[in-house]
N, C-alpha and C positions, 0 to 999 in steps of 0.2 A: 640478518635483518636487511642488509643491502640487496641480497638476492631477491627477497620477497618484494622490495620496492621495484626492482627492475622487472620482475614478472608481472607486477601489477600494471606498470606503465605499458609493457608490451601487450597485455590483455586488453587494456583500455584502448590502445591504438588499434588493435585488430577489431575490437568490437565496434568502435565508431567508424572504421573503415568500411565495414560491411554496408552501411547505409549511405556513406558519403562518396563512394567511388564506383566506377564501372570499368570493366576491362575495355581496351580499345577495340577488341574484336571478340565477341562471345561466339565460340564455336557452336554450330547447330548439329554437327556430325563429325566424328573423328574416324579416320581410316585405322587399320590395324596399328596398334602401338608397339614400338620395338625400341630396345636399348640394350645396354650391358647390365647383366645382373651382378650381385655382389662377388661372384667368382670371376667376373670380367668376361663372361660368355654372353653371346647374342641371345636375347630372349624376345620372342614375338608373342604378344597377347592376342588371342582370337576371340572376339565377341560372341561368335556363333555358338561357342561352347557353354554359354551362360544365359539364363533367362534375363538377367540384369547385371550390370557390373558397377560397383562403387569404385571410382578412380579418386585416390586421395594424393594430393601433392603437398609435401612437407619436407622437413630437415631435422637433423639432430640438434641444431642450435635453436630450434623454435619451441619454446615451452608450451604453447597451445597445441602444437602438433604432437608433442609427447603425450599430453593428456588425452587427446582424441585417439591416438593410436592404441593406447591402453584399453580404452573403451571398445573401440572397433575389434581389437584382438580377442577381447572377451565374448564377443558375439560372432566371431568368425566361424566356429564349428556349426552353430545354428544356421548361418547364412548358406554355407555350402550344402547343407542338408536340403535346402530349397532351391538348389542350382543357382544361387546368387554368388557372384564372384567379387573379389577385391583385388585391385591393382594399386600398389604404392609406387609413386614416382618421387624419387628422392633428389633433393636439390642441394645436397652437400657437396663440398668442394672436390671430393675425390671418391673413388670406389672403396678405398680403405676405410675412410671415415664412415661411409655408408655401411660397410660390412660390419664394423664394430658396433654401430648403432643397432642394426638389425639383430645382432647377436645379443647385445646387452638388454635390449628391450623385449627380446623373444617374439619378434613380429612374425606371425605365421603365414602371412599371405605373400604372394609374389611381389618382388620389388625390382624396379629398374632405375638406373641413373639417368638424370636429365641429359638431354642433348638438344641441339638447336631445332632439328626436324620435329622432334616430339613437342617442344615447347610451341613452335609455330602451329602445329596441329591443334593444340589446346588453347590458342589464343593468347599465349605468352602470359600466363597468370603471374602477377607480381606480388600477391599477398599470400602469406602462409598462415594457416593452412587454407587450401582451396580444394573443393570437392565437386565431382561431376558423377552423375548417374547416367549410364548409356545402356540402351537396349541391345538386342541380339544384332542389330544392323550398325551399331556404333552411333545411333542418333542419341544426342544429349537430351535427356528428359528432365534432369535437375541440375542446376548450377548454384553452388553455395560457397561463399567466402567466409572465412573466420571460424572460430571455435564453435563446435557443435555441442560438445558436452553430452552427458548422459540423455537428457530429455531430447536434445537435437537429434542424436543418433536413434533413439527409440522412435521418434516421429518420422525421421527419413526411412528407416526400415519398414515401418508400418505403411508408409506411403508407397514404397516399391511393391510390397506385397499385395496392397490394395489394387494398385495399378495392374499387376499381373493377374489378379483374380478376375478383374473386369474384362481382360482379353481372352480368358478361357471360356 
């Protein structure tokens, strides 16, 4: 019962934070993103390989992040068919915690561990979860804070696909 109360408090905090706060610096564009993957190897993400990219920022200790990652994971194979990519930036304390979380939750998309350069490039998001959608040039098209849920992801994916159709 106590866990449900804590989850509810965290959810409400994230929900109300969406409309009550702004980042000190909202990025308009991000250069190539790089960091260490779960195996401790350097990983550089290249936007040019994707029509659009959902960048999700979260952690294993974040209940709303876990909910959204399950939803995003269920859409991942459909996204890749449309040349849409996903990059997960993990804010856990260590690579070991990140690796255990990725394995336990069976997250299929690439993940890198946070670092200061990466965080500065993304405007130092301080709310989990946070989402960005970037085009092939790394230009930020969508910026979203807080839990998306099934409806939010459905709307986000439709918006991305519609935007791509308009450009074709």
